[in-house]
Structures are given as C-alpha cells and as structure tokens.
N, C-alpha and C positions, 0 to 999 in steps of 0.2 A: 502933382502930388509928391510927396515929399518921402525917400527913402532912408529909414534909421540904420546904420550901420550895427551889424552884429557886434556885440562885447565878446573880445578874446577870453577863451576859457580863463577863468581865475585860475593864477597859478597856485598850487598849493602850498598852506602855509609851511614855511619853516618849522621841524618838531620842536618841541619845548626843551630847555635843556633837561639831560637825563634820558631822554628817549631813545639816543643813539648805542645807549647800553643794553636794549633789548633786541639787539639783532641777534642775538644768537638764540632767539623763539621762531618760530614759526611764524610766516608772513600773517596767517590768519589770528595771531595770538595781539597784535595790536590794533585790530579794530576797534576796539574802546576807545580809540583815539576819535575825536570827531571834527577836529578842526578849530574847535573853540579854546585858543590858547589858553586862556585861563582853565577851563575846564580839565583841558588836557595836563595841566601844568599839574594841577590838584591831583588827577587821577595816576600819573607816574610818579608823584612823590607817594602818594600811598603805597604803589606797588612795592617802591624802593623801602619803601619803610618797614612793609612786612616782610620783604625779603630779608632784610637787615636785621629784623627781629629772630626772625627763626633761624637764620645763620649765627648768629651769635648762640641762641641755645645747642646750635647742633655741637659747636666746641665744647660745651659745658657736659654732653652726654659721658657719662661713665659706666653705665649699666642701664637694664632693663627699667628703673624705675626713672631715671629721665629720660630714657625713650618715651615711656608712657607720657610723662609732662610735656615731652615734644609733642607727640601725637595730638594732646588734647587741644595744645597752644594751636596747633595748625587748624583744628577744626574750629576753635573760637575765632581766628582769623579769619576764616571763610565767612562766618556769619556775619563778623564785623564790617566785613569790607562790601560783602554784597548785599549787607543789611536785610538778611534773612530772619528767621525767625528761631530755623533749626540746622544742624549741619551733622552729617553722620560720613565716619571712613569706612566703606564696608569693602572687604577684603574677599576675592574666591579662591576656596578651598580646593584640594588637588582634585576631590570629587566631583566639582562644580557648586556645591553649596554655598549660599552668599551668607558672610558671617559678620554682624554688625561689630568692627574694630573697636571705634570710638562714636558713641553719640553725644551731642551735647544740644542744648538749646540755650534763649534768652527765658530769664524770668525775673522781673522788674530791673530789667537794665543789666543785668549780671549771667552770665555764663554759667550754668551746672549740667550735671549728669544726667542725663534722660535714664528711667530705671526701668525695670520692668522688660515687657516685650516691644520692641522697638518697630513698629510699624514702618514701611516706605513703598514705594512705587518699584515693586522686583520687574515689571516690565520694562521701564525706563532704564534701569541699573542692566537688564540684560542686553538691552539693546546696544546701550553706549560701549558695553564690554566685547558683543559681538561686531559691532563695526568699527570701533576704534576711534568712535566722533563722539565729541558734545554734544548733549541736547537740553533745552528748556523747554517749557511748557505753561500756558495758562489754562486754567480751569474755570467754571463756573458751574458747579453741580446743580444750580436752579434751571439754566438756560442752555447748558452744553447737551446736545444731541449725541454725543460720541457716547458708545458702551465705556464708560470712568470705569475704572479697577476698584476693586473693593477697599484697596488701601486709601485711593484720594478720596472716595466717599466717607469713608469712616475718619478720616482726618481731616475731613473739610479743607483738603488744599486748594488753594487759588494759584498757585503758581511754584516751580520746582526747575532748578538746573543740577545737571550732572555730568562731572568729564572725567575721564580715564585716566589712573595711575598705572604705570609699572616700577615696581621697585624691584631692585636687584640687578644682579648684570644679566645678560641675554642667555638662553639657557636655565637660568636659576630664578629668571622673576616671577613676581606675587603680582597678580594683576586685581586692581582693584578700582575703586572710583570715590571722589570725592564728590557729595550731594548735599544740597542745600534744597529747603522749601520753605514755603509762610502760608499763613490760613489769611493773612490781609487783603482784602479785595484789591486796596487801592497799590499794591505792590505787585508789578509786574516785571518781572525780568526780562530785558529787552537785547539786542544783539549785544550792546556795547557791555551790559554785565556779564554775558556769559564769554565775550572776549578776554574780559577782565577776570573773570574767574579761573578760564583756560591756562592765561600769563601764568596767574598765580598756582594753580595745579602743578604744571612744568616746573617751577621752583620747586614745590615741596616736594615731589620725586626725587628730585637731587639732593636736597635737605634730609630725606630720609634714608638715601641710598647712601650718604655720606655720614648721617648719623650709624648706621648699620655697619657699615666699614671701622667707622671709629669704637666701636663696641667691640667688633670683629678681633680688632687689632691689639685692643686691651687685654681681651682673653685670650690672645694668643701670647701676647707679654706674661700673663698671669700663669699661663700653662707652663711656659717655659720654667719659670720660675720655681713652680712648684713640682717640676721634672728636675729642675737643678737640685731642689732642695731632695727630695726621695732618692737621685742619684747620690749625692754626698751621704745620704742616712745609709743607703743598702751598701758604698763602700765602707762606709765605719763599721757597718756589720760583718764583714768580711775577716776572717781572723787573721793575726799575725802568724807567720810561719815559724812554728817549735824549731829550734834549733837544739837544744840540749835532752832530746827525748834518746833513752839509753838504747844502742842497738837498732836505731832507726835514723835515715836521714830523708826529709821530707821538703815536698816544694808544692805549691799550688799556684792555680793563676785562673782567671776569666776575663771574658769580655762580651759585655753586652751588644745584642744589634742595635739596641737602641738607648736612651739614656739609662734606662733601668734594666734588669736581667732579670728573667725568669730562671737562671741557673743559681746555683753555689755551692759553696763546699764550706766545711767546717773541721775545724780540729779541737776536741774536746779530752782533755787529761781525767783519766777516772780514777777514783780512789785504790783501785788494786795498782795503780803503776803503768797500766794500759793505757794506749791512744786511741779514741775513736775518731774515725776519719769518714765524713761525710761527703757524698757528693749527691746532687740534688738537681730536676728538671721538671717544673712545671709546665703545662702546656701553654704554647702561645712566648709571646714575648711585649715586653711594657709594664706600664705599670700596676696591671691586673694581677699578671703572674707573680711580679715582685713584691708585691702584698702578699702573695698567696707562702712565697718561700720563707718571706720575714716571720711570717707567723710559723711556720711548719720548722724552719730555725731554731726561734726562740721556743715552744715547745717539745722538739726533741731533747735541747740542751737541759731545759728543767726536769724531764725525766729521766736524762743520760747521771744525773747526781744521783737517784737511789736505784736504778734499774742496770742491771749488769750484764742481761740479754738480749742480745739485739732483736730477736723477734717479738720479745715481749714489748721493747721500746717501739719498735714499729707496729704493732697492734695497738698501743696506746696511741700514738700519732695517727694512725690511719680512724678510728674511731673519732679524734678532734674533728681531723680535716670533713671526715664524711658528713658530720653534723654542721659545717659552717661554710664548706666551697658550693659554689653553683654547680649544678647540672654540666655536665661536659668539661668540669675542671680538676684534672687530678695531678698528681706530683710522682715522677718516678724516682726513685731513690736508693743508693748504695749506702750501707752501714757498715764498716768494718771495723771491728778493735783489735788493735794490733799488740803484740806482745816482740820482744825480740826474735823469737822462734817460730810462732804461729799467728795466723789470723781467725778470727770468730766472727762470720758475717750472716747478713741476709741481703738478699738483691730482690727488690721490692719494683719488678718490671724495667730496671734500668738496663742501658747499655752495656753488654758484659764486660766487665771490667779482665785486663789482662797480668798473667806472671811469666813473667821472663825468668827462666830457670838456670842458674850459674851453673850447674855442674851438666845439666843436658843442652845448653844451649836453645832450647826449645820454649814456646810460647803456647802457656794454658790460657782457658778462658772460661770465667764463671758465671755461671748460667743463672738466672733468674730464679727466683724460690717462689713468687707470689705476684699478683697483679699490682699495679699500680697504686700507689694511696689515694685514696678516695674514691676509686672505682666500686669498691664492694664493702659495705657495712657488714662491721664486725668479723672482716676475716681474720683467721686466725693464721699469723706469721710463724713459721716455725724455724730455729736455727738449727742449720744442716751442720754436720761434722767439722769439727777446724782443719784448717788447713796448715800443714807442714812449711815452715820457712827457714830456708838456709842462708847463710851469709853469703851475700853478691845476689841474692834476687831481688830481681825488681818487681813491684807494684804499679799499674798503671789501671787507673780510673776515669772516665771521661764522658761527656754528655755529646748527645746525637748531632749538635752542631758542629763538631769538629769531623766524625767521618760524613758526613752529609755536605761539608762543604765544596761549591761545587766551583769549577774553573772559569766560569761565565755566567752569567746571570739567564737563567731557563737552560741550560747545559745538562745534559743527561752525565756529562764525566766528572764524577766525585771523587773526591781524597779516600773515602772508604777505608774499612778496617785494613785491607791490605798496604795503603800507605803508613797507618799508623803501624802495622806490626814492623814494617821496614826499619822504619826510626827507631823505635825501642831495640830492638835486636840489633842494629847496627852499634848504637849507643851504649847500650848495654854490655854487650859484647867486649868494648873498649874500657870497660871499668868507670866509665862515667858515674859522677853522683847525680841525687834527685834531681837539682835545679838543672845540671847542664842535660839531660835527658827530655826534663819539661820544657826548656826554653829551645832546644832543637825541635821537638815537635812543634810548639808556635809558632818558630820559624819557617818553618817546611809548609805548615797548612795557611797560614798567614799568604805566605809567599802563591802558593798556588791558588788561592781564592782572589788573589789579586785586587784587595780591598774590598771585596763583596762581602756584606754581611747580611745574612737572609735569617741568620739563628743566632742565640746566645751561643759562647762556649765557656767549657770550664774540665780543668782538668788536675789530676792530683797525681802527683807521684810519691812512692815510699819505697826507700832500698834498704835492704837489711845489711848492718854493717858487720855483725859478730858471728 
C-alpha cells in the first residue's frame, strides 16, 4: 500500500498592492479578499477609488448644499459598488425615530432620487443599530417560510445589506445606517459583499465627520468675521466725547464682555444748547442685545431732534421697543439733559446714577422713575423736577457690570456701589476732571475683576465747571 504524504497547508497569498493601506480598518472589514489575486486587486482598487472620490468631495464642502451632494454621492457609490438597485442613508433621531436622509435608486443605469414614502426593512435597521453589527439577508417571497416583514413583501425584495454608521464625536454622535437592497433574484449579497460594504461605510463615516467639521470650521470663520464687523459697527456708533460744552466737562467709556456689547452711552447736543447724556443696558450681552441697543440709540437720537422733554422721549422709545423686542428682552436706560446749572432726567429702571456735591462732599443717588424700556407697553414716563447743579459737582452714571464685577469667577465678593462711591468721592474731592475720575474708576474695577469679563461695562462722568 502506498501512502501519500499530506500536502502542507498552502501559505496565504500575499495581499495585492494597496491592501496594506486598509490596516486601519477592523480585521473583519477585509473579508472581501478571497485569495484570488486578480479579483482581490480589482476589489481593493474599487474601494480605494471610492475612498478617493469621496475624500475629494469632502475637501470641496463649503456649506449645506455641498454636504447634500456629498451624501448623495456616498449613497450612489454604495449602490454602484455593491451592484444593488437602491441605497438609503437612514439616521436615528433623538426620539428614536428612523428618518431616511437620502434615498437613491438606479433607473436606466442612472442614479436618481426616490420620491414619496420610502419603505425599507425597519426591523433590520433596528437590529443593526441595537447590535452595532452589519447584516445581510436573502429572501424568496414565494418559498420562504419565514414571517417576512410587510415592507419586504411589498417591495418584493430578494436581498439587502445594512451596515452601521456613527457620525460625530463621542457623546455627540448621530447613529445611522447605510442600507442597500435589490429585487433581482440573481443578486444575492454574500459575505465578501457585506465586508466590502462595511469597509466602505467606515470610510464614509470618516468622510462625513470630516465634512461636518469642515463646515463647522467655515461657519466659525464666518461668525468670527460677522462679529468683527458688528463690533466695528458698534464701536463706530459710540460717540466722540464732547470737548467744548459750556460749563461741562464730559467723559465716557465702555467695554464689552464679548465682541459686541449690550451697553451703550451717547451724547446728543440739543437745539436749546443743553447736552443729552444717555446710558443704557440691554439684557444679556452679545450680538442680540447689541442689535437692540443700536436700534434704541438710533431711535432716541431721532426723537431728541424735536422732543425736549425726557419723559416724552422715553415714552416714544418704549412704544417703539415694545413692538419689536422679543419677550424677555428689555433695556434699562438713564436719559439726562444737562445745562451748566441743572439736570432734567428720567431713569427707566437703570442703576441709580450718583451726584457728588462739592459743597457738602456728600453723594446723592438718583432713583428710578419707571420700569425698564420694553417691559410695559404704553407706559407714560414722567419727568421729575430738575436737579440743581453747582460748580464742582460731579455726576456719574454707569451700568450694573461695574457694580457687579467679581473678584473671581463664582465669587460673592463684588466691587459694589461702595467701591464706586469710594473712587468718586476720593477723585472728586481732589478736584479731578471727568476723564480722570472715569479712568480711575475703570482702573480700579478692572484691577478688582482681574481680567474677568462676566458682563458689559459702561460709564459716563459729567463735572460742572461753572
């Protein structure tokens, strides 16, 4: 009897060129390699070609329309490479609902959108999402003894594949699937088809992530540019400080917590020779309040051309803001009309301004006369009796960002009105001008806050010189 020696197990054929580049994928993703060098070479080339095609589109994504084209191309590539008839990109919403984001099909050799109600095997999609594993199935509606889903029967499906996708960073990712199916009896997806589809889907997840990050980066740049423009515009709206007002020495300053500010101040010369001084503060800070303050400033300036009574001017402004401002958005505002020896004013819910008296060396507070603008429609603001001003008296109006400045983030240690009064009393007693008083207060509050910017800050100082 002759015994034939067993042949040694054949050594695995070396991977075709390009396969090494797939090492980043899971080990199961290269199961589409069959050992047939020619066939495997073609599969690898097709995969790399698809990756290159999608990656090239990612670099050109500039907005939602480009992203939409990328997603359609991804689904079209899935149909083409798996030789399916229809492809879907399905995303799971936060409430668990499945939404078909993209639906494409082959029609006369060309891919087109699927319109109307798009049916698919929801049970398969759910299983893939729950198990985070790819799935493939083959059906024979005429002979299959299984209880096939209604969608499979209605669509007369013969085969389908479904692979999981995870788009976005961990903790903020969106789950979904790539799904292809076919009604052709001869097209039955095998293990190699599924592994190929899975390898393609992994690259697709990376591509969509990259596209979204690219769009986010571009949007951030656009937002930064918009904020720069808005900041420049708002800075341009801040008035120059008047230097030749008879009997008055004036100073103004502001600093925003962000690029744009909800605070503002203004100086408006009136026809009767008085100077209108405005300090306002819209709720919040950022672009929204900045738009409100710009609108309020423009509207008030317009009315002050022909209205000489502060109460009437603020009543008109309140009516205007109440019609246009969103709920919860309001503006505190102090409007004072200065002559060399008197102040006529209305305080609409604003931080009470202070007046240091030269004669007594004491500080008086100017209380509010009505609610903040925008809180009560058609509120009739009334002008109280004018305040007498004497040479050397110093008026200070500011926003709550100064009195509420914190020594540390989260600290209960505030600069407070006491800090403001100390600076005002000390510098006014020394006979300092409006600019020196204002700059000393700015220096002290910024030093106290140690660089923390929790709120916008603004102030106006007026010193009587005659």
